[in-house]
CHARMM internal coordinates of N, CA and C (Angstrom, degrees):
IC EDIT
DIST 1 N 1 CA 1.4525
DIST 1 CA 1 C 1.5135
ANGL 1 N 1 CA 1 C 110.36
DIST 1 C 2 N 1.3072
ANGL 1 CA 1 C 2 N 114.75
DIHE 1 N 1 CA 1 C 2 N 154.71
DIST 2 N 2 CA 1.4567
ANGL 1 C 2 N 2 CA 120.06
DIHE 1 CA 1 C 2 N 2 CA 179.03
DIST 2 CA 2 C 1.5359
ANGL 2 N 2 CA 2 C 108.89
DIHE 1 C 2 N 2 CA 2 C -103.47
DIST 2 C 3 N 1.3152
ANGL 2 CA 2 C 3 N 116.73
DIHE 2 N 2 CA 2 C 3 N 108.72
DIST 3 N 3 CA 1.4645
ANGL 2 C 3 N 3 CA 122.20
DIHE 2 CA 2 C 3 N 3 CA -178.46
DIST 3 CA 3 C 1.5162
ANGL 3 N 3 CA 3 C 109.46
DIHE 2 C 3 N 3 CA 3 C -95.20
DIST 3 C 4 N 1.3357
ANGL 3 CA 3 C 4 N 116.51
DIHE 3 N 3 CA 3 C 4 N 138.76
DIST 4 N 4 CA 1.4525
ANGL 3 C 4 N 4 CA 122.51
DIHE 3 CA 3 C 4 N 4 CA 178.34
DIST 4 CA 4 C 1.5173
ANGL 4 N 4 CA 4 C 110.11
DIHE 3 C 4 N 4 CA 4 C -133.65
DIST 4 C 5 N 1.3312
ANGL 4 CA 4 C 5 N 116.44
DIHE 4 N 4 CA 4 C 5 N 156.86
DIST 5 N 5 CA 1.4649
ANGL 4 C 5 N 5 CA 121.60
DIHE 4 CA 4 C 5 N 5 CA 177.89
DIST 5 CA 5 C 1.5287
ANGL 5 N 5 CA 5 C 108.52
DIHE 4 C 5 N 5 CA 5 C -61.49
DIST 5 C 6 N 1.3159
ANGL 5 CA 5 C 6 N 116.42
DIHE 5 N 5 CA 5 C 6 N 134.29
DIST 6 N 6 CA 1.4565
ANGL 5 C 6 N 6 CA 122.23
DIHE 5 CA 5 C 6 N 6 CA 179.66
DIST 6 CA 6 C 1.5128
ANGL 6 N 6 CA 6 C 113.97
DIHE 5 C 6 N 6 CA 6 C 99.81
DIST 6 C 7 N 1.3446
ANGL 6 CA 6 C 7 N 117.50
DIHE 6 N 6 CA 6 C 7 N -16.53
DIST 7 N 7 CA 1.4640
ANGL 6 C 7 N 7 CA 120.43
DIHE 6 CA 6 C 7 N 7 CA 178.71
DIST 7 CA 7 C 1.5402
ANGL 7 N 7 CA 7 C 110.23
DIHE 6 C 7 N 7 CA 7 C -70.18
DIST 7 C 8 N 1.2998
ANGL 7 CA 7 C 8 N 115.47
DIHE 7 N 7 CA 7 C 8 N 156.42
DIST 8 N 8 CA 1.4717
ANGL 7 C 8 N 8 CA 122.43
DIHE 7 CA 7 C 8 N 8 CA 175.80
DIST 8 CA 8 C 1.5080
ANGL 8 N 8 CA 8 C 107.76
DIHE 7 C 8 N 8 CA 8 C -109.15
DIST 8 C 9 N 1.3276
ANGL 8 CA 8 C 9 N 116.82
DIHE 8 N 8 CA 8 C 9 N 122.26
DIST 9 N 9 CA 1.4717
ANGL 8 C 9 N 9 CA 121.64
DIHE 8 CA 8 C 9 N 9 CA 179.37
DIST 9 CA 9 C 1.5173
ANGL 9 N 9 CA 9 C 109.15
DIHE 8 C 9 N 9 CA 9 C -111.48
DIST 9 C 10 N 1.3365
ANGL 9 CA 9 C 10 N 115.99
DIHE 9 N 9 CA 9 C 10 N 137.25
DIST 10 N 10 CA 1.4658
ANGL 9 C 10 N 10 CA 121.98
DIHE 9 CA 9 C 10 N 10 CA 177.71
DIST 10 CA 10 C 1.5293
ANGL 10 N 10 CA 10 C 106.47
DIHE 9 C 10 N 10 CA 10 C -101.63
DIST 10 C 11 N 1.3301
ANGL 10 CA 10 C 11 N 116.38
DIHE 10 N 10 CA 10 C 11 N 123.82
DIST 11 N 11 CA 1.4623
ANGL 10 C 11 N 11 CA 121.54
DIHE 10 CA 10 C 11 N 11 CA -178.46
DIST 11 CA 11 C 1.5198
ANGL 11 N 11 CA 11 C 112.06
DIHE 10 C 11 N 11 CA 11 C -100.84
DIST 11 C 12 N 1.3200
ANGL 11 CA 11 C 12 N 116.11
DIHE 11 N 11 CA 11 C 12 N 162.88
DIST 12 N 12 CA 1.4581
ANGL 11 C 12 N 12 CA 122.75
DIHE 11 CA 11 C 12 N 12 CA -176.47
DIST 12 CA 12 C 1.5232
ANGL 12 N 12 CA 12 C 112.15
DIHE 11 C 12 N 12 CA 12 C -63.14
DIST 12 C 13 N 1.3266
ANGL 12 CA 12 C 13 N 117.02
DIHE 12 N 12 CA 12 C 13 N -49.44
DIST 13 N 13 CA 1.4579
ANGL 12 C 13 N 13 CA 121.57
DIHE 12 CA 12 C 13 N 13 CA -177.50
DIST 13 CA 13 C 1.5194
ANGL 13 N 13 CA 13 C 111.68
DIHE 12 C 13 N 13 CA 13 C -93.69
DIST 13 C 14 N 1.3271
ANGL 13 CA 13 C 14 N 115.84
DIHE 13 N 13 CA 13 C 14 N 148.17
DIST 14 N 14 CA 1.4629
ANGL 13 C 14 N 14 CA 121.07
DIHE 13 CA 13 C 14 N 14 CA 177.56
DIST 14 CA 14 C 1.5182
ANGL 14 N 14 CA 14 C 110.64
DIHE 13 C 14 N 14 CA 14 C -81.67
DIST 14 C 15 N 1.3260
ANGL 14 CA 14 C 15 N 116.12
DIHE 14 N 14 CA 14 C 15 N 148.93
DIST 15 N 15 CA 1.4601
ANGL 14 C 15 N 15 CA 122.74
DIHE 14 CA 14 C 15 N 15 CA 170.57
DIST 15 CA 15 C 1.5244
ANGL 15 N 15 CA 15 C 106.55
DIHE 14 C 15 N 15 CA 15 C -74.35
DIST 15 C 16 N 1.3190
ANGL 15 CA 15 C 16 N 119.94
DIHE 15 N 15 CA 15 C 16 N 154.23
DIST 16 N 16 CA 1.4768
ANGL 15 C 16 N 16 CA 120.70
DIHE 15 CA 15 C 16 N 16 CA 179.35
DIST 16 CA 16 C 1.5299
ANGL 16 N 16 CA 16 C 114.40
DIHE 15 C 16 N 16 CA 16 C -54.14
DIST 16 C 17 N 1.3265
ANGL 16 CA 16 C 17 N 118.29
DIHE 16 N 16 CA 16 C 17 N -23.37
DIST 17 N 17 CA 1.4756
ANGL 16 C 17 N 17 CA 120.34
DIHE 16 CA 16 C 17 N 17 CA 178.27
DIST 17 CA 17 C 1.5302
ANGL 17 N 17 CA 17 C 111.00
DIHE 16 C 17 N 17 CA 17 C -77.01
DIST 17 C 18 N 1.3423
ANGL 17 CA 17 C 18 N 117.84
DIHE 17 N 17 CA 17 C 18 N -12.56
DIST 18 N 18 CA 1.4551
ANGL 17 C 18 N 18 CA 121.31
DIHE 17 CA 17 C 18 N 18 CA 177.67
DIST 18 CA 18 C 1.5178
ANGL 18 N 18 CA 18 C 115.14
DIHE 17 C 18 N 18 CA 18 C 106.94
DIST 18 C 19 N 1.3290
ANGL 18 CA 18 C 19 N 117.98
DIHE 18 N 18 CA 18 C 19 N -8.94
DIST 19 N 19 CA 1.4426
ANGL 18 C 19 N 19 CA 121.61
DIHE 18 CA 18 C 19 N 19 CA -178.74
DIST 19 CA 19 C 1.5330
ANGL 19 N 19 CA 19 C 111.38
DIHE 18 C 19 N 19 CA 19 C -87.48
DIST 19 C 20 N 1.3355
ANGL 19 CA 19 C 20 N 116.96
DIHE 19 N 19 CA 19 C 20 N 144.81
DIST 20 N 20 CA 1.4612
ANGL 19 C 20 N 20 CA 122.24
DIHE 19 CA 19 C 20 N 20 CA 174.33
DIST 20 CA 20 C 1.5245
ANGL 20 N 20 CA 20 C 111.34
DIHE 19 C 20 N 20 CA 20 C -108.48
DIST 20 C 21 N 1.3138
ANGL 20 CA 20 C 21 N 117.99
DIHE 20 N 20 CA 20 C 21 N -4.78
DIST 21 N 21 CA 1.4586
ANGL 20 C 21 N 21 CA 121.89
DIHE 20 CA 20 C 21 N 21 CA -174.19
DIST 21 CA 21 C 1.5240
ANGL 21 N 21 CA 21 C 110.89
DIHE 20 C 21 N 21 CA 21 C -101.66
DIST 21 C 22 N 1.3351
ANGL 21 CA 21 C 22 N 114.99
DIHE 21 N 21 CA 21 C 22 N 136.73
DIST 22 N 22 CA 1.4514
ANGL 21 C 22 N 22 CA 123.02
DIHE 21 CA 21 C 22 N 22 CA -178.02
DIST 22 CA 22 C 1.5213
ANGL 22 N 22 CA 22 C 109.77
DIHE 21 C 22 N 22 CA 22 C -132.25
DIST 22 C 23 N 1.3265
ANGL 22 CA 22 C 23 N 116.71
DIHE 22 N 22 CA 22 C 23 N 138.45
DIST 23 N 23 CA 1.4698
ANGL 22 C 23 N 23 CA 122.18
DIHE 22 CA 22 C 23 N 23 CA 175.18
DIST 23 CA 23 C 1.5206
ANGL 23 N 23 CA 23 C 108.36
DIHE 22 C 23 N 23 CA 23 C -91.54
DIST 23 C 24 N 1.3372
ANGL 23 CA 23 C 24 N 116.66
DIHE 23 N 23 CA 23 C 24 N 135.09
DIST 24 N 24 CA 1.4659
ANGL 23 C 24 N 24 CA 121.32
DIHE 23 CA 23 C 24 N 24 CA 178.35
DIST 24 CA 24 C 1.5196
ANGL 24 N 24 CA 24 C 109.06
DIHE 23 C 24 N 24 CA 24 C -83.81
DIST 24 C 25 N 1.3366
ANGL 24 CA 24 C 25 N 116.37
DIHE 24 N 24 CA 24 C 25 N 121.15
DIST 25 N 25 CA 1.4605
ANGL 24 C 25 N 25 CA 121.68
DIHE 24 CA 24 C 25 N 25 CA 179.42
DIST 25 CA 25 C 1.5302
ANGL 25 N 25 CA 25 C 112.48
DIHE 24 C 25 N 25 CA 25 C -102.40
DIST 25 C 26 N 1.3415
ANGL 25 CA 25 C 26 N 116.87
DIHE 25 N 25 CA 25 C 26 N -24.20
DIST 26 N 26 CA 1.4667
ANGL 25 C 26 N 26 CA 121.70
DIHE 25 CA 25 C 26 N 26 CA -177.54
DIST 26 CA 26 C 1.5192
ANGL 26 N 26 CA 26 C 107.66
DIHE 25 C 26 N 26 CA 26 C -149.87
DIST 26 C 27 N 1.3316
ANGL 26 CA 26 C 27 N 116.80
DIHE 26 N 26 CA 26 C 27 N 138.61
DIST 27 N 27 CA 1.4565
ANGL 26 C 27 N 27 CA 122.82
DIHE 26 CA 26 C 27 N 27 CA 179.31
DIST 27 CA 27 C 1.5170
ANGL 27 N 27 CA 27 C 108.72
DIHE 26 C 27 N 27 CA 27 C -122.73
DIST 27 C 28 N 1.3193
ANGL 27 CA 27 C 28 N 115.90
DIHE 27 N 27 CA 27 C 28 N 139.39
DIST 28 N 28 CA 1.4592
ANGL 27 C 28 N 28 CA 122.66
DIHE 27 CA 27 C 28 N 28 CA 178.46
DIST 28 CA 28 C 1.5104
ANGL 28 N 28 CA 28 C 108.49
DIHE 27 C 28 N 28 CA 28 C 172.12
DIST 28 C 29 N 1.3313
ANGL 28 CA 28 C 29 N 116.33
DIHE 28 N 28 CA 28 C 29 N -145.74
DIST 29 N 29 CA 1.4708
ANGL 28 C 29 N 29 CA 120.12
DIHE 28 CA 28 C 29 N 29 CA 174.30
DIST 29 CA 29 C 1.5338
ANGL 29 N 29 CA 29 C 108.93
DIHE 28 C 29 N 29 CA 29 C -65.28
DIST 29 C 30 N 1.3275
ANGL 29 CA 29 C 30 N 116.39
DIHE 29 N 29 CA 29 C 30 N -33.76
DIST 30 N 30 CA 1.4632
ANGL 29 C 30 N 30 CA 122.63
DIHE 29 CA 29 C 30 N 30 CA 173.14
DIST 30 CA 30 C 1.5236
ANGL 30 N 30 CA 30 C 108.45
DIHE 29 C 30 N 30 CA 30 C -117.13
DIST 30 C 31 N 1.3177
ANGL 30 CA 30 C 31 N 116.19
DIHE 30 N 30 CA 30 C 31 N 149.22
DIST 31 N 31 CA 1.4682
ANGL 30 C 31 N 31 CA 122.39
DIHE 30 CA 30 C 31 N 31 CA 175.93
DIST 31 CA 31 C 1.5246
ANGL 31 N 31 CA 31 C 107.97
DIHE 30 C 31 N 31 CA 31 C -106.16
DIST 31 C 32 N 1.3476
ANGL 31 CA 31 C 32 N 117.13
DIHE 31 N 31 CA 31 C 32 N 139.57
DIST 32 N 32 CA 1.4577
ANGL 31 C 32 N 32 CA 120.80
DIHE 31 CA 31 C 32 N 32 CA 167.74
DIST 32 CA 32 C 1.5221
ANGL 32 N 32 CA 32 C 105.34
DIHE 31 C 32 N 32 CA 32 C -100.12
DIST 32 C 33 N 1.3363
ANGL 32 CA 32 C 33 N 116.14
DIHE 32 N 32 CA 32 C 33 N 124.20
DIST 33 N 33 CA 1.4587
ANGL 32 C 33 N 33 CA 122.14
DIHE 32 CA 32 C 33 N 33 CA -178.34
DIST 33 CA 33 C 1.5142
ANGL 33 N 33 CA 33 C 110.47
DIHE 32 C 33 N 33 CA 33 C -118.21
DIST 33 C 34 N 1.3338
ANGL 33 CA 33 C 34 N 116.68
DIHE 33 N 33 CA 33 C 34 N 146.44
DIST 34 N 34 CA 1.4559
ANGL 33 C 34 N 34 CA 123.07
DIHE 33 CA 33 C 34 N 34 CA 174.61
DIST 34 CA 34 C 1.5118
ANGL 34 N 34 CA 34 C 108.26
DIHE 33 C 34 N 34 CA 34 C -118.98
DIST 34 C 35 N 1.3335
ANGL 34 CA 34 C 35 N 116.27
DIHE 34 N 34 CA 34 C 35 N 125.79
DIST 35 N 35 CA 1.4598
ANGL 34 C 35 N 35 CA 121.88
DIHE 34 CA 34 C 35 N 35 CA 178.88
DIST 35 CA 35 C 1.5252
ANGL 35 N 35 CA 35 C 109.19
DIHE 34 C 35 N 35 CA 35 C -64.92
DIST 35 C 36 N 1.3323
ANGL 35 CA 35 C 36 N 116.82
DIHE 35 N 35 CA 35 C 36 N 133.02
DIST 36 N 36 CA 1.4647
ANGL 35 C 36 N 36 CA 120.46
DIHE 35 CA 35 C 36 N 36 CA 179.58
DIST 36 CA 36 C 1.5198
ANGL 36 N 36 CA 36 C 111.84
DIHE 35 C 36 N 36 CA 36 C -77.20
DIST 36 C 37 N 1.3231
ANGL 36 CA 36 C 37 N 117.81
DIHE 36 N 36 CA 36 C 37 N -13.37
DIST 37 N 37 CA 1.4719
ANGL 36 C 37 N 37 CA 121.37
DIHE 36 CA 36 C 37 N 37 CA 179.89
DIST 37 CA 37 C 1.5083
ANGL 37 N 37 CA 37 C 112.59
DIHE 36 C 37 N 37 CA 37 C -87.55
DIST 37 C 38 N 1.3517
ANGL 37 CA 37 C 38 N 117.25
DIHE 37 N 37 CA 37 C 38 N -49.93
DIST 38 N 38 CA 1.4629
ANGL 37 C 38 N 38 CA 119.94
DIHE 37 CA 37 C 38 N 38 CA -172.00
DIST 38 CA 38 C 1.5380
ANGL 38 N 38 CA 38 C 113.30
DIHE 37 C 38 N 38 CA 38 C -122.59
DIST 38 C 39 N 1.3381
ANGL 38 CA 38 C 39 N 118.40
DIHE 38 N 38 CA 38 C 39 N 1.03
DIST 39 N 39 CA 1.4735
ANGL 38 C 39 N 39 CA 125.03
DIHE 38 CA 38 C 39 N 39 CA 178.32
DIST 39 CA 39 C 1.5264
ANGL 39 N 39 CA 39 C 113.61
DIHE 38 C 39 N 39 CA 39 C 68.49
DIST 39 C 40 N 1.3426
ANGL 39 CA 39 C 40 N 118.40
DIHE 39 N 39 CA 39 C 40 N 15.94
DIST 40 N 40 CA 1.4718
ANGL 39 C 40 N 40 CA 121.58
DIHE 39 CA 39 C 40 N 40 CA 174.99
DIST 40 CA 40 C 1.5219
ANGL 40 N 40 CA 40 C 108.50
DIHE 39 C 40 N 40 CA 40 C -68.66
DIST 40 C 41 N 1.3519
ANGL 40 CA 40 C 41 N 117.45
DIHE 40 N 40 CA 40 C 41 N 138.57
DIST 41 N 41 CA 1.4571
ANGL 40 C 41 N 41 CA 121.81
DIHE 40 CA 40 C 41 N 41 CA -179.73
DIST 41 CA 41 C 1.5218
ANGL 41 N 41 CA 41 C 110.54
DIHE 40 C 41 N 41 CA 41 C -110.77
DIST 41 C 42 N 1.3613
ANGL 41 CA 41 C 42 N 114.85
DIHE 41 N 41 CA 41 C 42 N 140.34
DIST 42 N 42 CA 1.4480
ANGL 41 C 42 N 42 CA 121.04
DIHE 41 CA 41 C 42 N 42 CA 179.02
DIST 42 CA 42 C 1.5256
ANGL 42 N 42 CA 42 C 109.93
DIHE 41 C 42 N 42 CA 42 C -138.36
DIST 42 C 43 N 1.3318
ANGL 42 CA 42 C 43 N 116.04
DIHE 42 N 42 CA 42 C 43 N 158.03
DIST 43 N 43 CA 1.4509
ANGL 42 C 43 N 43 CA 122.41
DIHE 42 CA 42 C 43 N 43 CA 171.99
DIST 43 CA 43 C 1.5345
ANGL 43 N 43 CA 43 C 107.59
DIHE 42 C 43 N 43 CA 43 C -109.12
DIST 43 C 44 N 1.3368
ANGL 43 CA 43 C 44 N 116.14
DIHE 43 N 43 CA 43 C 44 N 129.77
DIST 44 N 44 CA 1.4567
ANGL 43 C 44 N 44 CA 121.65
DIHE 43 CA 43 C 44 N 44 CA -176.50
DIST 44 CA 44 C 1.5266
ANGL 44 N 44 CA 44 C 108.77
DIHE 43 C 44 N 44 CA 44 C -133.64
DIST 44 C 45 N 1.3216
ANGL 44 CA 44 C 45 N 118.39
DIHE 44 N 44 CA 44 C 45 N 137.59
DIST 45 N 45 CA 1.4625
ANGL 44 C 45 N 45 CA 120.42
DIHE 44 CA 44 C 45 N 45 CA 175.72
DIST 45 CA 45 C 1.5364
ANGL 45 N 45 CA 45 C 111.42
DIHE 44 C 45 N 45 CA 45 C -61.20
DIST 45 C 46 N 1.3185
ANGL 45 CA 45 C 46 N 116.25
DIHE 45 N 45 CA 45 C 46 N 144.90
DIST 46 N 46 CA 1.4794
ANGL 45 C 46 N 46 CA 122.25
DIHE 45 CA 45 C 46 N 46 CA 179.82
DIST 46 CA 46 C 1.5234
ANGL 46 N 46 CA 46 C 111.26
DIHE 45 C 46 N 46 CA 46 C -54.14
DIST 46 C 47 N 1.3190
ANGL 46 CA 46 C 47 N 117.35
DIHE 46 N 46 CA 46 C 47 N -39.84
DIST 47 N 47 CA 1.4597
ANGL 46 C 47 N 47 CA 122.16
DIHE 46 CA 46 C 47 N 47 CA -177.39
DIST 47 CA 47 C 1.5257
ANGL 47 N 47 CA 47 C 111.79
DIHE 46 C 47 N 47 CA 47 C -57.55
DIST 47 C 48 N 1.3452
ANGL 47 CA 47 C 48 N 117.27
DIHE 47 N 47 CA 47 C 48 N -40.37
DIST 48 N 48 CA 1.4675
ANGL 47 C 48 N 48 CA 120.84
DIHE 47 CA 47 C 48 N 48 CA 179.83
DIST 48 CA 48 C 1.5280
ANGL 48 N 48 CA 48 C 111.92
DIHE 47 C 48 N 48 CA 48 C -69.92
DIST 48 C 49 N 1.3235
ANGL 48 CA 48 C 49 N 116.70
DIHE 48 N 48 CA 48 C 49 N -36.25
DIST 49 N 49 CA 1.4718
ANGL 48 C 49 N 49 CA 120.38
DIHE 48 CA 48 C 49 N 49 CA 178.15
DIST 49 CA 49 C 1.5260
ANGL 49 N 49 CA 49 C 110.23
DIHE 48 C 49 N 49 CA 49 C -64.70
DIST 49 C 50 N 1.3386
ANGL 49 CA 49 C 50 N 115.64
DIHE 49 N 49 CA 49 C 50 N -46.58
DIST 50 N 50 CA 1.4680
ANGL 49 C 50 N 50 CA 119.90
DIHE 49 CA 49 C 50 N 50 CA -178.54
DIST 50 CA 50 C 1.5297
ANGL 50 N 50 CA 50 C 110.54
DIHE 49 C 50 N 50 CA 50 C -63.86
DIST 50 C 51 N 1.3171
ANGL 50 CA 50 C 51 N 117.64
DIHE 50 N 50 CA 50 C 51 N -33.23
DIST 51 N 51 CA 1.4725
ANGL 50 C 51 N 51 CA 121.87
DIHE 50 CA 50 C 51 N 51 CA -178.82
DIST 51 CA 51 C 1.5451
ANGL 51 N 51 CA 51 C 111.00
DIHE 50 C 51 N 51 CA 51 C -75.52
DIST 51 C 52 N 1.3413
ANGL 51 CA 51 C 52 N 118.25
DIHE 51 N 51 CA 51 C 52 N -40.98
DIST 52 N 52 CA 1.4527
ANGL 51 C 52 N 52 CA 122.28
DIHE 51 CA 51 C 52 N 52 CA -170.58
DIST 52 CA 52 C 1.5308
ANGL 52 N 52 CA 52 C 115.33
DIHE 51 C 52 N 52 CA 52 C -99.77
DIST 52 C 53 N 1.3073
ANGL 52 CA 52 C 53 N 118.68
DIHE 52 N 52 CA 52 C 53 N -2.13
DIST 53 N 53 CA 1.4782
ANGL 52 C 53 N 53 CA 120.86
DIHE 52 CA 52 C 53 N 53 CA -178.72
DIST 53 CA 53 C 1.5050
ANGL 53 N 53 CA 53 C 110.46
DIHE 52 C 53 N 53 CA 53 C -69.75
DIST 53 C 54 N 1.3375
ANGL 53 CA 53 C 54 N 116.62
DIHE 53 N 53 CA 53 C 54 N 134.84
DIST 54 N 54 CA 1.4648
ANGL 53 C 54 N 54 CA 122.63
DIHE 53 CA 53 C 54 N 54 CA 178.78
DIST 54 CA 54 C 1.5400
ANGL 54 N 54 CA 54 C 111.77
DIHE 53 C 54 N 54 CA 54 C -117.18
DIST 54 C 55 N 1.3224
ANGL 54 CA 54 C 55 N 117.45
DIHE 54 N 54 CA 54 C 55 N -6.43
DIST 55 N 55 CA 1.4486
ANGL 54 C 55 N 55 CA 120.21
DIHE 54 CA 54 C 55 N 55 CA 178.87
DIST 55 CA 55 C 1.5136
ANGL 55 N 55 CA 55 C 110.07
DIHE 54 C 55 N 55 CA 55 C -175.24
DIST 55 C 56 N 1.3392
ANGL 55 CA 55 C 56 N 115.90
DIHE 55 N 55 CA 55 C 56 N 158.87
DIST 56 N 56 CA 1.4738
ANGL 55 C 56 N 56 CA 119.87
DIHE 55 CA 55 C 56 N 56 CA -179.37
DIST 56 CA 56 C 1.5294
ANGL 56 N 56 CA 56 C 107.52
DIHE 55 C 56 N 56 CA 56 C -144.03
DIST 56 C 57 N 1.3325
ANGL 56 CA 56 C 57 N 115.22
DIHE 56 N 56 CA 56 C 57 N 129.19
DIST 57 N 57 CA 1.4685
ANGL 56 C 57 N 57 CA 122.32
DIHE 56 CA 56 C 57 N 57 CA 174.01
DIST 57 CA 57 C 1.5278
ANGL 57 N 57 CA 57 C 106.33
DIHE 56 C 57 N 57 CA 57 C -110.49
DIST 57 C 58 N 1.3160
ANGL 57 CA 57 C 58 N 115.33
DIHE 57 N 57 CA 57 C 58 N 119.48
DIST 58 N 58 CA 1.4668
ANGL 57 C 58 N 58 CA 120.40
DIHE 57 CA 57 C 58 N 58 CA -179.47
DIST 58 CA 58 C 1.5381
ANGL 58 N 58 CA 58 C 110.28
DIHE 57 C 58 N 58 CA 58 C -75.13
DIST 58 C 59 N 1.3272
ANGL 58 CA 58 C 59 N 115.43
DIHE 58 N 58 CA 58 C 59 N 142.03
DIST 59 N 59 CA 1.4609
ANGL 58 C 59 N 59 CA 119.37
DIHE 58 CA 58 C 59 N 59 CA 173.93
DIST 59 CA 59 C 1.5204
ANGL 59 N 59 CA 59 C 109.33
DIHE 58 C 59 N 59 CA 59 C -75.56
DIST 59 C 60 N 1.3195
ANGL 59 CA 59 C 60 N 116.54
DIHE 59 N 59 CA 59 C 60 N 148.56
DIST 60 N 60 CA 1.4728
ANGL 59 C 60 N 60 CA 118.88
DIHE 59 CA 59 C 60 N 60 CA -177.62
DIST 60 CA 60 C 1.4984
ANGL 60 N 60 CA 60 C 111.91
DIHE 59 C 60 N 60 CA 60 C -98.83
END
COOR INIT
IC SEED 1 N 1 CA 1 C
IC BUILD
């Protein structure tokens, strides 16, 4: 998949706040993601995102 900044990715596991959707803030070897539920930010390796992604909403 082609990931871009601003896209919303749905991951397999839920965040403790209950949301499964994350906004992509940075793309590279690592992704910076922001939880759409509580705005918590994390850095995740690209490999984990590609493995656990269940959906992608492109930004317009």
